[in-house]
C-alpha positions as CSV (number, residue, x, y, z in Angstrom):
1,L,-31.0,29.6,3.2
2,T,-33.2,26.8,4.2
3,H,-34.4,26.0,7.7
4,V,-33.9,22.4,8.6
5,K,-34.2,20.4,11.8
6,P,-31.2,18.1,11.8
7,P,-32.3,14.5,12.7
8,G,-31.6,12.9,16.0
9,L,-30.8,15.9,18.1
10,S,-32.9,14.7,21.0
11,E,-31.3,11.3,21.2
12,A,-27.8,12.1,20.2
13,A,-26.6,13.3,23.5
14,E,-27.9,10.2,25.4
15,L,-26.4,7.8,22.8
16,A,-23.1,9.6,22.8
17,N,-22.9,9.7,26.5
18,L,-23.7,6.0,26.9
19,I,-21.1,5.1,24.3
20,I,-18.4,7.4,25.7
21,A,-19.0,6.2,29.3
22,Y,-19.1,2.5,28.4
23,E,-15.9,2.7,26.3
24,A,-14.1,4.8,28.9
25,S,-15.0,2.4,31.7
26,Q,-13.8,-0.6,29.6
27,H,-10.6,1.1,28.6
28,H,-9.7,2.3,32.1
29,A,-11.0,-0.7,34.2
30,E,-7.5,-1.9,34.9
31,N,-6.2,1.6,35.9
32,L,-9.2,2.1,38.2
33,E,-8.6,-1.3,39.9
34,R,-4.8,-1.0,40.1
35,Q,-4.2,2.7,40.6
36,P,-7.4,4.4,41.7
37,N,-5.4,7.1,43.6
38,K,-4.1,8.3,40.2
39,L,-7.5,9.1,38.9
40,G,-9.5,12.2,39.9
41,A,-12.8,12.1,41.6
42,A,-14.7,13.4,38.6
43,L,-13.2,10.7,36.3
44,K,-14.0,8.0,38.9
45,L,-17.6,9.1,38.9
46,R,-17.8,9.0,35.1
47,L,-16.1,5.6,35.0
48,A,-18.6,4.3,37.6
49,K,-21.4,5.5,35.4
50,G,-20.0,3.6,32.4
51,N,-20.0,0.5,34.5
52,T,-23.8,0.7,34.9
53,F,-24.3,0.0,31.2
54,T,-24.3,-3.5,29.7
55,Q,-22.6,-4.7,26.6
56,A,-26.1,-5.1,25.0
57,Q,-27.0,-1.5,25.8
58,Y,-23.7,-0.4,24.3
59,L,-24.1,-2.4,21.1
60,T,-27.7,-1.1,20.7
61,A,-26.4,2.5,21.1
62,R,-23.7,1.8,18.5
63,A,-26.3,0.5,16.1
64,Q,-28.5,3.6,16.7
65,A,-25.5,5.8,16.1
66,S,-24.8,4.1,12.8
67,A,-28.4,4.6,11.7
68,L,-28.2,8.3,12.7
69,T,-25.0,8.6,10.7
70,D,-26.9,7.3,7.7
71,R,-29.6,9.9,8.2
72,Y,-26.9,12.7,8.2
73,V,-25.4,11.3,5.0
74,E,-29.0,11.6,3.5
75,L,-29.4,15.1,4.9
76,F,-26.2,16.4,3.3
77,S,-26.8,14.6,0.0
78,S,-30.3,16.2,-0.2
79,G,-28.8,19.6,-1.2
80,I,-27.9,20.9,2.3
81,D,-24.3,22.0,2.2
82,V,-23.8,23.4,5.7
83,V,-26.0,23.2,8.8
84,M,-25.6,26.2,11.2
85,S,-26.8,25.9,14.8
86,P,-26.0,27.2,18.2
87,G,-22.6,26.0,19.5
88,R,-24.1,25.5,23.0
89,E,-27.7,25.4,24.2
90,F,-26.8,27.8,27.0
91,P,-24.2,30.6,27.6
92,A,-20.6,29.8,28.4
93,E,-19.7,29.1,32.1
94,T,-17.0,30.8,33.9
95,M,-13.9,28.8,34.8
96,A,-14.9,29.0,38.5
97,A,-18.3,27.5,37.7
98,L,-16.7,24.7,35.6
99,M,-14.2,23.9,38.4
100,A,-17.0,23.9,41.0
101,A,-19.0,21.2,39.2
102,P,-16.5,19.0,37.3
103,T,-19.2,16.5,36.4
104,G,-22.0,19.0,35.9
105,R,-24.1,19.4,32.8
106,R,-22.2,20.2,29.7
107,S,-23.3,21.3,26.2
108,T,-24.7,18.6,24.0
109,C,-25.1,20.6,20.8
110,N,-22.0,19.1,19.3
111,R,-22.7,15.5,20.3
112,V,-24.7,14.7,17.2
113,Y,-21.7,15.6,15.0
114,S,-19.2,13.7,17.2
115,L,-21.6,10.7,17.1
116,T,-22.0,10.8,13.3
117,G,-18.5,11.8,12.4
118,S,-19.8,14.8,10.5
119,P,-17.2,17.5,10.2
120,A,-18.1,20.4,12.4
121,L,-16.6,23.5,13.9
122,T,-17.6,26.0,16.5
123,L,-16.7,29.7,16.3
124,P,-17.6,32.9,18.3
125,M,-20.8,34.7,17.5
126,G,-20.9,37.4,20.1
127,L,-21.3,37.9,23.9
128,N,-24.2,37.5,26.2
129,A,-25.3,40.2,28.6
130,Q,-22.7,39.1,31.2
131,G,-19.9,39.4,28.6
132,L,-19.5,35.6,28.2
133,P,-19.0,34.2,24.7
134,L,-21.8,32.7,22.5
135,A,-21.0,30.2,19.9
136,L,-22.1,29.3,16.4
137,Q,-21.7,25.7,15.1
138,M,-21.4,24.7,11.5
139,A,-21.4,21.1,10.1
140,C,-21.1,19.6,6.6
141,A,-21.0,16.3,4.8
142,H,-18.1,13.9,5.2
143,F,-15.0,15.1,3.3
144,Q,-16.4,18.6,2.7
145,E,-14.1,20.3,5.2
146,P,-12.9,22.8,2.6
147,L,-16.4,24.1,2.1
148,L,-16.9,24.2,5.9
149,Y,-13.7,26.3,6.3
150,Q,-14.8,28.7,3.5
151,V,-18.2,29.3,5.0
152,A,-16.7,29.8,8.5
153,A,-14.1,32.2,7.1
154,A,-16.8,34.2,5.3
155,Y,-18.9,34.4,8.5
156,E,-15.9,35.5,10.6
157,T,-15.0,38.2,8.0
158,A,-18.6,39.5,7.8
159,A,-19.3,39.3,11.5
160,G,-16.0,40.9,12.6
161,W,-15.7,38.9,15.8
162,R,-12.2,37.6,14.9
163,D,-10.8,41.2,15.1
164,L,-12.1,41.8,18.6
165,H,-10.1,41.1,21.7
166,P,-11.2,41.2,25.4
167,E,-9.9,44.8,25.9
168,N,-12.2,45.9,23.0
169,F,-15.3,44.3,24.3
């Protein structure tokens, strides 16, 4: 067991959000113009945000994401097999809270792996004081998914969360 601070956690969310917003706004521009009534209010807000970024900002973000991917390749080739971290930086929200704020703040813990393409998965690791789920995230090097699944299965077996159901909480 080694403690590591995975690179790029602070900038990954911002980079990913810019890339996602820009690409979504480009992809849906025609739909937004021709059929705006078929798009929900939350999507329209997100697409509008994407339109605030320039192509130069997008290309810079893509280059930074590529450099970050290289740093993760280096991390996983340095003898680190699997990185474990929180699956969210805050407890789960209720469905009512999610529906009340469709464009609200969401978890960014997984953004770095989405951005770098590193295989990752999230699994249960208990409940908070309000009975809402907490999550553990695991990530590994590219093409090492079998190892990731083995580690996750070993954790699930040892922790016992997979055998619990809501009526047992």
